[in-house]
Every structure is written in C-alpha cells, then in structure tokens.
N, C-alpha and C positions, 0 to 999 in steps of 0.2 A: 870807684867801683866799676868793674867791667861786666857787661852782660855776656853770658855764654850761650851759644846756640843750643848746645846739647841739653842744658838745663831747661831752656824755654820749651824746646820740642818735647822733652819728657813731661813737662807740666801741661802743655797744650798739644797733646799728640795728634789731635784732629788737624793741625796745621800741615801735616805731611801726608794725610790721607788723600786718596784719589776719589774722583767722582762725587765730591760733596756738592750739595745744593746751597746757593748763597744769594743774599740780597745785598745790593750796593748802595752807597750814597749816590744820589741822582745828580751827578756833576762829572766834570772831566776826571777828577781824582778817582772816583769810584769806577768809571768806565775803563780807565787804563789798568786799574787793579783787576777788573774782570778779564781783560785780555791776557794779563800775566797768569792768572790762576787757571784760566781755560787752557792756555798753551802748555803750561808745565804740569798741571795736575788734572786736567780734564774736568774741572769744576763746572757745574751747570748753573747759569744765571736764571733765577726764578722770580726776581722782583726788584723793586727800587724803593728807596725811602729818602725824602728830602726834608725831614724834620717838620713837615706839615702834613704830608699824606704818605701812605704806604700803598704801593701798587703790587698786587699779588697774582701769580699764576695759579692754576689748579694744583700744580705740584707743590708750591709754597704752602698752600692751605692744607693739603693732605699730609705734608711732612714737616709741619711747623716746628716741631720739637728738635729736629735735626739740622735746621737751617743755621748757616754761619752768616753773620752780619759784618760786612767788610767796609772799612773806612767809616765805621760807625761805633758808637758806644751805647748799648741799650741795657736797661736794668733787669728785665725779667730773667730769673735764674736759669730757665731752660734755654735761653738764647746765648749761643757762643758768639763772640764778636772780636774784631781786631780793629783798633783805631789808635789815635794819637793825641786826644785832648786831655787836658788837666781835668780830673773829676773829683779830687779829694780836697776836703777842707780840714785843716789841722790833723792830717793823717787819718781822717775818718773815711774809710772805704766801704760803701754799701755792699751788702752780701751779693747783690746781683752782679757785681763786677768780678767776682771770683772766677767766672768763666771768660773774662775779657782779657785778651792779650794786648797789652798797652804798655809801651816802653816807659811811660811816666808812672804807671802803677808798679811796674817791675822795679823801679828805683825809689818807690815811695815818695814821689814828688807831690806836693800839694799846692794850694793857692799861693802860699808864700814863696814858692819856687818858680813863679811864672816866667821869669827871665831865663830860667834854666831848663824850660820845657823842651821836649823833643822837637827839633827844628825842621826835620825832613818830612816827607810825605809817607803815607801808609805804604805806597808802592816801594819806596826806597827801603823802608823797614823790612818788607817782604823779600826784597832782593838781597839784603844783608842776611836775613834769617836763613834763606836757602842758599846763600853764597853763590848767587847768580850774578855774573859780571855784566856790566852794561856793554852792549854791542859796540864794536870799535868803528863807529861812524858818527859824523857830526849831527845828522838828522835824528838818529835815535837819541842822542844826548839831549837835544833840544826838547823833544817830546817828553822824555822821562823827567827832566829837570823842570818842566812846566808844571808837573803835578804838585799841587798845593803851593805853587809859586816858590818851589825850593831854590831855584837859581837866585831869586832876589833875596831870600833869607840868607843864602850863602854870602851875598854881598853885605847885608846889613848887620848880621850877628856873628861876626867872625869868631869871637871868643867862645860863644856857645857851640858853634859848629866844630871848633877844634876840640872842645870838651867831649862832644858826642862822637867824634871820630875815634877818640880814645876809648870811650865806653863801648862802642861797637867796633872793637878791634878785630884783627884777623880778617881784614877785608881790603880790597884795593879801592882806595878813595881817590885815585888819580883823576877820575872823571870830573871831580868838582874843582880841579885846579883851573886857573885862568878864566874863572867866571867873572871876576871883577875887572872887566876890561872893555874897551871900546869895541874890539873885534867881536867878542861874544854878544854884546848888546846889538850890534848891527845884524847879526844872524837872527836874533829874536825879532828885531824891528822889521827886517826886510824879508824874512821868510816865515818864521813861526807864526807870528800874529796875523799877517795877511792870510795865511793858510787857514787858520782857525776862524777868522772872520768870514772867509769865503764859504765855509761850510756851516756857518751859524753856531759855532762853538765858542764864541768869545763875546758874550752879550753884555758884559758890564766891566767896570773898572774897580780895582781895589784901591786902598789908600796909599800903598807903597809906590815909590818912584825909584828907578834905577840910579846908580851913582853917576853915570857918565852921560848918557843921552836923555836922562830924566824921563824915561818911558814909564807910563802908568801900567802897572801889571794888569793883565786881563784874567777874568774869571767867567764861568759859564753858569747860566740857569737853564736846566734841561727839564722839560716836562714830558713824561712818557705818553701823555694823552695825545700829543701832536708832534713830538720831536723824534719819532722813530727814524726818520731819514738822517737826522743829525747824528744819532747814536750809531747807525750803520756806517755813515761816512767816517766817523772817528775810528771805529773798529777797522775799517779798510785802511785808513792812514797808518794806524799802529802796525797792521800787517805789512804794509809796504815799506815803512821806515825802520821798524824794529825787528820785524820778522815773526811776530806772534800771531798764531792762528786766530781767526775771528770766532768769537762766541756767537751762538744763536740767540736771537732776541726771544725773551719769554712772551708767551701769549697771555696778556693780562686779562683776568676774568673778574677782578674785584679791586676796588680802591676804597681804602678806609681813611677818612679825613679826620685830622686832629687839629689842635690849636697850638701854635708856637708862641711862647711867652718869654718875657725877661723879668728878672727880679734882682734886686741889689744883693750882693754877696753878704753884706752885713745883716740883712734881714734873715737870710738863711742861717747864718751863724748864730743869730739870736735864738732861733727855735731849734737848732741842730739839724744837720743834713738829713738824717733818717726820718725825723718828724716832718720835715718839709716834703720829702719824697712820699711818705705815707699820706699826709694831709691832702696833697694835690694829685695823688695817683700818677706820679711822673713816670713816663715810659722811657724817656732818654733825656740827657742833659749834658752840658759842657760848660766849664768855666772859661768863658770867651775873653775875659779881660780880668785884671786884678780886682775889679769892682762889680762884675756882672756875671750872672748865670743865665744862659738860655736853656729853656726846657720845653718839652712837648708833652701834652696830655691828650688822651683819647677818651671820649665818653663811653665808647664801646669798642673792644678789641678782642 
C-alpha cells in the first residue's frame, strides 16, 4: 500500500493551514519540527509537552480547542496531533486518534507490526507530506537526519526503510543514501555531536550504536523552565544550517504536571485498550516496545 499526499491532506486539511498554534514534544525532534512549521506555514509555538508536564502560554490556554500537538499523540478528541508512535492493539484505535495524523494509523499498523513501524522522524514525514526537499548541503542533512535518530535507523533497519520509501513514494529519497558509511559517521562524530554538546542539546545517550565507528546516538532532555537558551541556540543553528526562520519562544504562564507510567502490554490487552484508557484517564500513550506501553495521566487538566 502507498500513502497519497492528497488523500492525507483532504482528511487532515489543517495540515496545510497557515498561522496555526501548536505545542511540541519538548526535545530536539519537536524543536526542529517547530522551525519547519514556522518557516513554511507561519505556525505559532504556544507550548511544550514532555510526557510528564505541559507548559502553556496564555494563547494555548485561550485557544486550547484549536491547538495542534506536533511530534505527539494525544487522546482528547478536540486535540489534533501529528506523530509517529504505534498506538493500536489488535487493530483497536481509540476514537481520540481520529484527529491524529500518524503514518502507522494510516496503514492500520498495530502492536504486532512493531518491526514494520514508521522508521523516520515526524519532521521527515512532514517534509514528505508537503513535498519539501532537503536543502542541498551536508550540514542541513546532518541536522535533519539527527531528528529521532533517523540516520542510525537508516543504518539498522534497511528492509523497513526500503519498505517505507515505497509507501511514501513520489519523493526524492536520495538524501538518505550513503548514510551507512565511515565518511558520514565522521561528520556526525566530528561536527554534529560536538556542536549539539556545546549548546547543551545532547544530554544523554540512547541504546543504539552506529555500524562503523560504534558511536552511541545522542538525545536531548530539554526543560522549558531553565533551558530557554538551549532552545534559542537550536533555533539559531537550524536557521544558519537549513535556512529556516526562527520561531518566537512562547511566554509560558502555566505548567501542568502529570505522571508518566509504564504498563505491560499483556495487562492492557487483558482489560482492552479502551477500558484501560477510561480506567486510568490516560491523556497520551505510546507502545514503546513489543511488550510495554508508556502513558501519562493528569489529576487535573
């Protein structure tokens, strides 16, 4: 099956609207999506969500029903979202995801299809969806392929990558060629990671290691309470290397704290997904492995 841009845009027409207000995942992946959406559609960043807490500006509170949640999958029916996690168990999709543009949902993939899940970042899905080509320079390529560790997934999951290139056809995928090489990894190791470490945007390691230099992939924990300088520096780097105009930082007026939990997938299957969501008042969740669900609840929202 191939996904067609026109069909997706027709179903989720808000994806092409200008001047939308949006909340992002509070990490590198969300921030680079923010730069993309601001540059091409003049979307306004109004908050952050890190699956523990939500940071909201006054605009986010005032216009809460119109907000788009980017690089996130949330359950409330009024919330539009775009993300890339597996969220279905045995083809059971909660009604809250009817407004969620997610390539795994579009293909009806569930927990049994974990090895076939969407392998790229939300940013790359947005670039495909709007047929935006990657700028023709090495620096832009490094920063774009760092989103959601896409470059390392390209190395590790070749068959799934090839499958999704075919699913997301009618696009120039040449920029993911030659990723599985010493030369590309040297650019990661000698330029990209030192740059991110220098601005405080590479605070932890993931489990993946590259094929050639055995580099541990880098990830970021960003807290809007004290990391505004890191966010601004990343926006500046994206502007300098990719050419995307910098979004304005939202003025945060309220933080709502929740609790992030994990549960065995078998326990959820035993009670059914919808009963689990209702019983625990789940705000967002993702199937993060073939055996585990991570989810977030709020006492008051």
